[in-house]
All heavy atoms as TSV, in Angstrom:
chain	resi	resn	atom	element	x	y	z
A	1	MET	N	N	22.072	108.223	-31.266
A	1	MET	CA	C	20.790	108.760	-30.819
A	1	MET	C	C	21.042	109.872	-29.805
A	1	MET	O	O	21.739	109.658	-28.827
A	1	MET	CB	C	19.942	107.656	-30.175
A	1	MET	CG	C	18.512	108.121	-29.899
A	1	MET	SD	S	17.399	106.753	-29.598
A	1	MET	CE	C	17.785	106.312	-27.935
A	2	SER	N	N	20.498	111.034	-30.067
A	2	SER	CA	C	20.742	112.173	-29.187
A	2	SER	C	C	19.582	112.358	-28.219
A	2	SER	O	O	18.451	111.964	-28.493
A	2	SER	CB	C	20.926	113.439	-30.023
A	2	SER	OG	O	19.745	113.727	-30.743
A	3	ASP	N	N	19.887	112.952	-27.074
A	3	ASP	CA	C	18.848	113.236	-26.103
A	3	ASP	C	C	17.975	114.390	-26.584
A	3	ASP	O	O	18.338	115.130	-27.491
A	3	ASP	CB	C	19.469	113.604	-24.758
A	3	ASP	CG	C	20.164	112.423	-24.131
A	3	ASP	OD1	O	19.733	111.287	-24.387
A	3	ASP	OD2	O	21.148	112.625	-23.397
A	4	ALA	N	N	16.834	114.540	-25.945
A	4	ALA	CA	C	15.927	115.633	-26.307
A	4	ALA	C	C	16.447	116.931	-25.682
A	4	ALA	O	O	16.114	117.274	-24.559
A	4	ALA	CB	C	14.530	115.307	-25.810
A	5	ASN	N	N	17.277	117.630	-26.412
A	5	ASN	CA	C	17.874	118.857	-25.881
A	5	ASN	C	C	17.510	120.062	-26.737
A	5	ASN	O	O	18.207	121.048	-26.761
A	5	ASN	CB	C	19.398	118.711	-25.775
A	5	ASN	CG	C	20.002	118.298	-27.103
A	5	ASN	OD1	O	19.318	118.274	-28.124
A	5	ASN	ND2	N	21.278	117.980	-27.091
A	6	GLY	N	N	16.398	119.972	-27.470
A	6	GLY	CA	C	15.948	121.105	-28.268
A	6	GLY	C	C	16.355	121.023	-29.718
A	6	GLY	O	O	15.991	121.890	-30.503
A	7	GLU	N	N	17.122	120.017	-30.110
A	7	GLU	CA	C	17.556	119.928	-31.506
A	7	GLU	C	C	16.385	119.569	-32.420
A	7	GLU	O	O	16.275	120.071	-33.521
A	7	GLU	CB	C	18.652	118.875	-31.639
A	7	GLU	CG	C	19.959	119.284	-30.971
A	7	GLU	CD	C	21.017	118.206	-31.084
A	7	GLU	OE1	O	20.719	117.170	-31.693
A	7	GLU	OE2	O	22.114	118.406	-30.554
A	8	GLN	N	N	15.514	118.682	-31.959
A	8	GLN	CA	C	14.403	118.257	-32.798
A	8	GLN	C	C	13.274	119.289	-32.833
A	8	GLN	O	O	12.562	119.400	-33.807
A	8	GLN	CB	C	13.831	116.922	-32.296
A	8	GLN	CG	C	14.819	115.767	-32.407
A	8	GLN	CD	C	15.646	115.602	-31.142
A	8	GLN	OE1	O	15.713	116.506	-30.308
A	8	GLN	NE2	N	16.288	114.464	-30.989
A	9	PHE	N	N	13.119	120.046	-31.747
A	9	PHE	CA	C	12.036	121.016	-31.668
A	9	PHE	C	C	12.616	122.405	-31.446
A	9	PHE	O	O	13.150	122.693	-30.374
A	9	PHE	CB	C	11.085	120.663	-30.511
A	9	PHE	CG	C	10.349	119.378	-30.726
A	9	PHE	CD1	C	10.874	118.171	-30.270
A	9	PHE	CD2	C	9.128	119.368	-31.389
A	9	PHE	CE1	C	10.197	116.982	-30.480
A	9	PHE	CE2	C	8.450	118.190	-31.592
A	9	PHE	CZ	C	8.973	116.998	-31.143
A	10	ALA	N	N	12.513	123.258	-32.449
A	10	ALA	CA	C	13.042	124.610	-32.333
A	10	ALA	C	C	12.213	125.399	-31.331
A	10	ALA	O	O	10.990	125.321	-31.320
A	10	ALA	CB	C	13.008	125.290	-33.701
A	11	GLY	N	N	12.892	126.156	-30.484
A	11	GLY	CA	C	12.202	126.975	-29.511
A	11	GLY	C	C	12.073	126.319	-28.158
A	11	GLY	O	O	11.571	126.931	-27.228
A	12	PHE	N	N	12.482	125.067	-28.033
A	12	PHE	CA	C	12.416	124.372	-26.750
A	12	PHE	C	C	13.830	124.032	-26.303
A	12	PHE	O	O	14.528	123.260	-26.967
A	12	PHE	CB	C	11.602	123.081	-26.863
A	12	PHE	CG	C	10.130	123.335	-27.047
A	12	PHE	CD1	C	9.594	123.434	-28.313
A	12	PHE	CD2	C	9.294	123.464	-25.944
A	12	PHE	CE1	C	8.239	123.663	-28.486
A	12	PHE	CE2	C	7.943	123.699	-26.109
A	12	PHE	CZ	C	7.411	123.799	-27.381
A	13	SER	N	N	14.232	124.609	-25.190
A	13	SER	CA	C	15.556	124.295	-24.675
A	13	SER	C	C	15.544	122.966	-23.926
A	13	SER	O	O	16.516	122.229	-23.931
A	13	SER	CB	C	16.046	125.414	-23.748
A	13	SER	OG	O	15.166	125.554	-22.663
A	14	ASP	N	N	14.405	122.657	-23.278
A	14	ASP	CA	C	14.279	121.382	-22.569
A	14	ASP	C	C	12.839	120.926	-22.699
A	14	ASP	O	O	11.953	121.440	-22.010
A	14	ASP	CB	C	14.661	121.553	-21.094
A	14	ASP	CG	C	14.724	120.210	-20.383
A	14	ASP	OD1	O	14.733	119.181	-21.083
A	14	ASP	OD2	O	14.749	120.187	-19.143
A	15	ASN	N	N	12.602	120.008	-23.605
A	15	ASN	CA	C	11.237	119.608	-23.933
A	15	ASN	C	C	10.784	118.500	-22.996
A	15	ASN	O	O	11.098	117.321	-23.192
A	15	ASN	CB	C	11.194	119.147	-25.400
A	15	ASN	CG	C	9.777	119.054	-25.915
A	15	ASN	OD1	O	8.913	118.503	-25.247
A	15	ASN	ND2	N	9.543	119.594	-27.102
A	16	HIS	N	N	10.046	118.872	-21.966
A	16	HIS	CA	C	9.582	117.890	-20.982
A	16	HIS	C	C	8.538	116.961	-21.583
A	16	HIS	O	O	8.453	115.794	-21.211
A	16	HIS	CB	C	8.996	118.604	-19.766
A	16	HIS	CG	C	10.026	119.378	-19.008
A	16	HIS	ND1	N	10.981	118.765	-18.232
A	16	HIS	CD2	C	10.272	120.703	-18.920
A	16	HIS	CE1	C	11.759	119.689	-17.700
A	16	HIS	NE2	N	11.360	120.871	-18.103
A	17	TYR	N	N	7.716	117.492	-22.507
A	17	TYR	CA	C	6.690	116.665	-23.147
A	17	TYR	C	C	7.330	115.525	-23.924
A	17	TYR	O	O	6.865	114.397	-23.858
A	17	TYR	CB	C	5.839	117.527	-24.085
A	17	TYR	CG	C	4.743	116.755	-24.778
A	17	TYR	CD1	C	3.582	116.418	-24.086
A	17	TYR	CD2	C	4.869	116.368	-26.112
A	17	TYR	CE1	C	2.569	115.716	-24.712
A	17	TYR	CE2	C	3.868	115.666	-26.736
A	17	TYR	CZ	C	2.717	115.337	-26.034
A	17	TYR	OH	O	1.719	114.626	-26.658
A	18	GLN	N	N	8.422	115.804	-24.618
A	18	GLN	CA	C	9.104	114.746	-25.371
A	18	GLN	C	C	9.697	113.715	-24.419
A	18	GLN	O	O	9.634	112.515	-24.682
A	18	GLN	CB	C	10.197	115.350	-26.251
A	18	GLN	CG	C	10.802	114.319	-27.190
A	18	GLN	CD	C	11.952	114.865	-27.999
A	18	GLN	OE1	O	12.496	115.918	-27.659
A	18	GLN	NE2	N	12.329	114.179	-29.055
A	19	HIS	N	N	10.276	114.164	-23.316
A	19	HIS	CA	C	10.811	113.234	-22.317
A	19	HIS	C	C	9.698	112.342	-21.783
A	19	HIS	O	O	9.873	111.130	-21.642
A	19	HIS	CB	C	11.436	114.010	-21.146
A	19	HIS	CG	C	12.771	114.581	-21.455
A	19	HIS	ND1	N	13.907	113.806	-21.558
A	19	HIS	CD2	C	13.171	115.850	-21.683
A	19	HIS	CE1	C	14.938	114.590	-21.835
A	19	HIS	NE2	N	14.516	115.843	-21.918
A	20	LEU	N	N	8.535	112.953	-21.474
A	20	LEU	CA	C	7.401	112.197	-20.940
A	20	LEU	C	C	6.903	111.175	-21.950
A	20	LEU	O	O	6.675	110.019	-21.600
A	20	LEU	CB	C	6.266	113.158	-20.566
A	20	LEU	CG	C	4.985	112.500	-20.039
A	20	LEU	CD1	C	5.261	111.772	-18.731
A	20	LEU	CD2	C	3.899	113.555	-19.848
A	21	MET	N	N	6.745	111.594	-23.200
A	21	MET	CA	C	6.259	110.673	-24.228
A	21	MET	C	C	7.242	109.527	-24.448
A	21	MET	O	O	6.846	108.382	-24.635
A	21	MET	CB	C	6.028	111.432	-25.548
A	21	MET	CG	C	4.840	112.346	-25.542
A	21	MET	SD	S	3.259	111.490	-25.325
A	21	MET	CE	C	2.914	111.835	-23.604
A	22	HIS	N	N	8.536	109.823	-24.430
A	22	HIS	CA	C	9.540	108.774	-24.603
A	22	HIS	C	C	9.484	107.794	-23.447
A	22	HIS	O	O	9.544	106.579	-23.645
A	22	HIS	CB	C	10.931	109.407	-24.692
A	22	HIS	CG	C	12.028	108.407	-24.846
A	22	HIS	ND1	N	12.833	108.011	-23.799
A	22	HIS	CD2	C	12.449	107.699	-25.916
A	22	HIS	CE1	C	13.682	107.103	-24.233
A	22	HIS	NE2	N	13.480	106.902	-25.513
A	23	THR	N	N	9.342	108.310	-22.224
A	23	THR	CA	C	9.259	107.445	-21.053
A	23	THR	C	C	8.020	106.560	-21.127
A	23	THR	O	O	8.107	105.342	-20.905
A	23	THR	CB	C	9.210	108.291	-19.766
A	23	THR	OG1	O	10.375	109.105	-19.725
A	23	THR	CG2	C	9.170	107.409	-18.535
A	24	LEU	N	N	6.878	107.149	-21.456
A	24	LEU	CA	C	5.645	106.366	-21.562
A	24	LEU	C	C	5.744	105.327	-22.677
A	24	LEU	O	O	5.264	104.198	-22.528
A	24	LEU	CB	C	4.455	107.297	-21.827
A	24	LEU	CG	C	4.031	108.178	-20.655
A	24	LEU	CD1	C	2.903	109.113	-21.088
A	24	LEU	CD2	C	3.578	107.327	-19.471
A	25	ALA	N	N	6.378	105.704	-23.786
A	25	ALA	CA	C	6.528	104.760	-24.894
A	25	ALA	C	C	7.396	103.576	-24.489
A	25	ALA	O	O	7.077	102.429	-24.813
A	25	ALA	CB	C	7.138	105.478	-26.105
A	26	MET	N	N	8.482	103.838	-23.763
A	26	MET	CA	C	9.364	102.749	-23.336
A	26	MET	C	C	8.664	101.845	-22.330
A	26	MET	O	O	8.784	100.618	-22.400
A	26	MET	CB	C	10.657	103.307	-22.730
A	26	MET	CG	C	11.534	104.018	-23.736
A	26	MET	SD	S	11.955	103.028	-25.186
A	26	MET	CE	C	12.916	101.730	-24.424
A	27	ILE	N	N	7.910	102.441	-21.393
A	27	ILE	CA	C	7.165	101.639	-20.419
A	27	ILE	C	C	6.141	100.764	-21.139
A	27	ILE	O	O	6.029	99.561	-20.863
A	27	ILE	CB	C	6.480	102.556	-19.385
A	27	ILE	CG1	C	7.531	103.238	-18.500
A	27	ILE	CG2	C	5.489	101.770	-18.532
A	27	ILE	CD1	C	6.962	104.313	-17.598
A	28	SER	N	N	5.414	101.351	-22.073
A	28	SER	CA	C	4.405	100.598	-22.821
A	28	SER	C	C	5.044	99.473	-23.622
A	28	SER	O	O	4.522	98.356	-23.666
A	28	SER	CB	C	3.646	101.540	-23.767
A	28	SER	OG	O	2.994	102.546	-23.037
A	29	LEU	N	N	6.176	99.768	-24.264
A	29	LEU	CA	C	6.873	98.758	-25.055
A	29	LEU	C	C	7.287	97.577	-24.183
A	29	LEU	O	O	7.050	96.416	-24.539
A	29	LEU	CB	C	8.103	99.387	-25.709
A	29	LEU	CG	C	8.967	98.443	-26.553
A	29	LEU	CD1	C	8.186	97.953	-27.757
A	29	LEU	CD2	C	10.229	99.150	-26.993
A	30	TRP	N	N	7.903	97.850	-23.037
A	30	TRP	CA	C	8.341	96.770	-22.154
A	30	TRP	C	C	7.158	96.010	-21.572
A	30	TRP	O	O	7.228	94.788	-21.418
A	30	TRP	CB	C	9.240	97.314	-21.050
A	30	TRP	CG	C	10.642	97.520	-21.536
A	30	TRP	CD1	C	11.263	98.707	-21.747
A	30	TRP	CD2	C	11.578	96.488	-21.905
A	30	TRP	NE1	N	12.539	98.473	-22.223
A	30	TRP	CE2	C	12.758	97.134	-22.331
A	30	TRP	CE3	C	11.515	95.092	-21.919
A	30	TRP	CZ2	C	13.872	96.418	-22.751
A	30	TRP	CZ3	C	12.635	94.382	-22.341
A	30	TRP	CH2	C	13.788	95.040	-22.755
A	31	LEU	N	N	6.056	96.701	-21.256
A	31	LEU	CA	C	4.874	96.002	-20.756
A	31	LEU	C	C	4.333	95.047	-21.811
A	31	LEU	O	O	3.973	93.908	-21.506
A	31	LEU	CB	C	3.784	97.005	-20.360
A	31	LEU	CG	C	3.977	97.688	-19.014
A	31	LEU	CD1	C	2.867	98.716	-18.795
A	31	LEU	CD2	C	3.968	96.657	-17.883
A	32	ILE	N	N	4.277	95.496	-23.065
A	32	ILE	CA	C	3.801	94.640	-24.150
A	32	ILE	C	C	4.707	93.427	-24.310
A	32	ILE	O	O	4.241	92.293	-24.469
A	32	ILE	CB	C	3.709	95.449	-25.467
A	32	ILE	CG1	C	2.583	96.477	-25.371
A	32	ILE	CG2	C	3.494	94.518	-26.657
A	32	ILE	CD1	C	2.584	97.491	-26.495
A	33	ILE	N	N	6.033	93.629	-24.267
A	33	ILE	CA	C	6.982	92.523	-24.395
A	33	ILE	C	C	6.811	91.538	-23.242
A	33	ILE	O	O	6.723	90.318	-23.458
A	33	ILE	CB	C	8.426	93.059	-24.451
A	33	ILE	CG1	C	8.644	93.848	-25.749
A	33	ILE	CG2	C	9.432	91.912	-24.321
A	33	ILE	CD1	C	9.970	94.581	-25.786
A	34	ILE	N	N	6.758	92.045	-22.010
A	34	ILE	CA	C	6.650	91.174	-20.841
A	34	ILE	C	C	5.335	90.392	-20.864
A	34	ILE	O	O	5.323	89.177	-20.633
A	34	ILE	CB	C	6.771	92.011	-19.548
A	34	ILE	CG1	C	8.199	92.559	-19.422
A	34	ILE	CG2	C	6.400	91.176	-18.324
A	34	ILE	CD1	C	8.348	93.602	-18.333
A	35	ILE	N	N	4.225	91.075	-21.166
A	35	ILE	CA	C	2.929	90.401	-21.208
A	35	ILE	C	C	2.915	89.360	-22.325
A	35	ILE	O	O	2.409	88.249	-22.143
A	35	ILE	CB	C	1.800	91.429	-21.393
A	35	ILE	CG1	C	1.667	92.282	-20.130
A	35	ILE	CG2	C	0.480	90.738	-21.710
A	35	ILE	CD1	C	0.732	93.467	-20.282
A	36	GLY	N	N	3.492	89.693	-23.469
A	36	GLY	CA	C	3.538	88.751	-24.585
A	36	GLY	C	C	4.346	87.512	-24.249
A	36	GLY	O	O	3.918	86.389	-24.541
A	37	VAL	N	N	5.514	87.695	-23.640
A	37	VAL	CA	C	6.347	86.551	-23.255
A	37	VAL	C	C	5.639	85.716	-22.193
A	37	VAL	O	O	5.617	84.481	-22.277
A	37	VAL	CB	C	7.726	87.030	-22.744
A	37	VAL	CG1	C	8.511	85.864	-22.136
A	37	VAL	CG2	C	8.514	87.664	-23.891
A	38	ALA	N	N	5.042	86.380	-21.208
A	38	ALA	CA	C	4.331	85.660	-20.149
A	38	ALA	C	C	3.173	84.851	-20.737
A	38	ALA	O	O	2.958	83.692	-20.357
A	38	ALA	CB	C	3.820	86.640	-19.107
A	39	ALA	N	N	2.430	85.445	-21.647
A	39	ALA	CA	C	1.315	84.735	-22.278
A	39	ALA	C	C	1.826	83.554	-23.098
A	39	ALA	O	O	1.211	82.480	-23.097
A	39	ALA	CB	C	0.524	85.694	-23.168
A	40	GLY	N	N	2.940	83.736	-23.788
A	40	GLY	CA	C	3.507	82.647	-24.576
A	40	GLY	C	C	3.965	81.498	-23.703
A	40	GLY	O	O	3.704	80.329	-24.013
A	41	VAL	N	N	4.646	81.806	-22.594
A	41	VAL	CA	C	5.105	80.764	-21.669
A	41	VAL	C	C	3.908	80.058	-21.047
A	41	VAL	O	O	3.869	78.825	-20.968
A	41	VAL	CB	C	6.015	81.366	-20.578
A	41	VAL	CG1	C	6.316	80.344	-19.494
A	41	VAL	CG2	C	7.313	81.872	-21.208
A	42	PHE	N	N	2.905	80.835	-20.627
A	42	PHE	CA	C	1.705	80.244	-20.044
A	42	PHE	C	C	1.004	79.329	-21.047
A	42	PHE	O	O	0.601	78.215	-20.706
A	42	PHE	CB	C	0.747	81.341	-19.586
A	42	PHE	CG	C	-0.582	80.815	-19.110
A	42	PHE	CD1	C	-0.707	80.280	-17.837
A	42	PHE	CD2	C	-1.698	80.869	-19.931
A	42	PHE	CE1	C	-1.916	79.796	-17.396
A	42	PHE	CE2	C	-2.914	80.377	-19.502
A	42	PHE	CZ	C	-3.029	79.836	-18.213
A	43	GLY	N	N	0.882	79.801	-22.282
A	43	GLY	CA	C	0.238	78.996	-23.324
A	43	GLY	C	C	0.998	77.711	-23.596
A	43	GLY	O	O	0.390	76.651	-23.804
A	44	PHE	N	N	2.313	77.789	-23.601
A	44	PHE	CA	C	3.130	76.591	-23.833
A	44	PHE	C	C	2.936	75.586	-22.708
A	44	PHE	O	O	2.720	74.384	-22.957
A	44	PHE	CB	C	4.604	76.990	-23.945
A	44	PHE	CG	C	5.515	75.819	-24.129
A	44	PHE	CD1	C	5.622	75.202	-25.352
A	44	PHE	CD2	C	6.259	75.335	-23.069
A	44	PHE	CE1	C	6.464	74.122	-25.538
A	44	PHE	CE2	C	7.093	74.244	-23.228
A	44	PHE	CZ	C	7.200	73.641	-24.477
A	45	ILE	N	N	3.010	76.065	-21.466
A	45	ILE	CA	C	2.833	75.158	-20.321
A	45	ILE	C	C	1.408	74.582	-20.314
A	45	ILE	O	O	1.213	73.389	-20.074
A	45	ILE	CB	C	3.137	75.919	-19.005
A	45	ILE	CG1	C	4.619	76.303	-18.973
A	45	ILE	CG2	C	2.768	75.080	-17.778
A	45	ILE	CD1	C	4.984	77.211	-17.812
A	46	TRP	N	N	0.422	75.430	-20.590
A	46	TRP	CA	C	-0.973	74.985	-20.635
A	46	TRP	C	C	-1.144	73.897	-21.714
A	46	TRP	O	O	-1.785	72.886	-21.483
A	46	TRP	CB	C	-1.872	76.184	-20.921
A	46	TRP	CG	C	-3.340	75.859	-20.955
A	46	TRP	CD1	C	-4.048	75.476	-22.039
A	46	TRP	CD2	C	-4.248	75.863	-19.852
A	46	TRP	NE1	N	-5.344	75.258	-21.690
A	46	TRP	CE2	C	-5.500	75.493	-20.346
A	46	TRP	CE3	C	-4.104	76.159	-18.492
A	46	TRP	CZ2	C	-6.618	75.421	-19.536
A	46	TRP	CZ3	C	-5.220	76.098	-17.694
A	46	TRP	CH2	C	-6.458	75.719	-18.207
A	47	GLY	N	N	-0.530	74.140	-22.862
A	47	GLY	CA	C	-0.624	73.164	-23.945
A	47	GLY	C	C	0.054	71.849	-23.606
A	47	GLY	O	O	-0.414	70.773	-23.968
A	48	GLN	N	N	1.191	71.904	-22.927
A	48	GLN	CA	C	1.916	70.690	-22.568
A	48	GLN	C	C	1.170	69.884	-21.514
A	48	GLN	O	O	1.262	68.644	-21.491
A	48	GLN	CB	C	3.316	71.049	-22.018
A	48	GLN	CG	C	4.241	71.632	-23.054
A	48	GLN	CD	C	4.593	70.637	-24.149
A	48	GLN	OE1	O	4.889	69.487	-23.874
A	48	GLN	NE2	N	4.546	71.111	-25.385
A	49	SER	N	N	0.419	70.559	-20.645
A	49	SER	CA	C	-0.253	69.860	-19.550
A	49	SER	C	C	-1.641	69.381	-19.923
A	49	SER	O	O	-2.292	68.716	-19.116
A	49	SER	CB	C	-0.332	70.773	-18.326
A	49	SER	OG	O	-1.133	71.902	-18.617
A	50	HIS	N	N	-2.120	69.714	-21.110
A	50	HIS	CA	C	-3.458	69.292	-21.516
A	50	HIS	C	C	-3.351	68.502	-22.818
A	50	HIS	O	O	-2.905	69.003	-23.794
A	50	HIS	CB	C	-4.391	70.494	-21.699
A	50	HIS	CG	C	-4.818	71.095	-20.387
A	50	HIS	ND1	N	-3.977	71.817	-19.607
A	50	HIS	CD2	C	-5.990	71.046	-19.708
A	50	HIS	CE1	C	-4.601	72.215	-18.520
A	50	HIS	NE2	N	-5.830	71.751	-18.541
């Protein structure tokens, strides 16, 4: 996997928009994973205690 150094987008030597979108995508992905795991653990504990 190569960094965003203009290879994917002709005419851009340093594509800040691509860096920003990649960063936001990774943050969103990890938030979804963390929230999903937390909800699953909470649901399991809730189910065991009721």
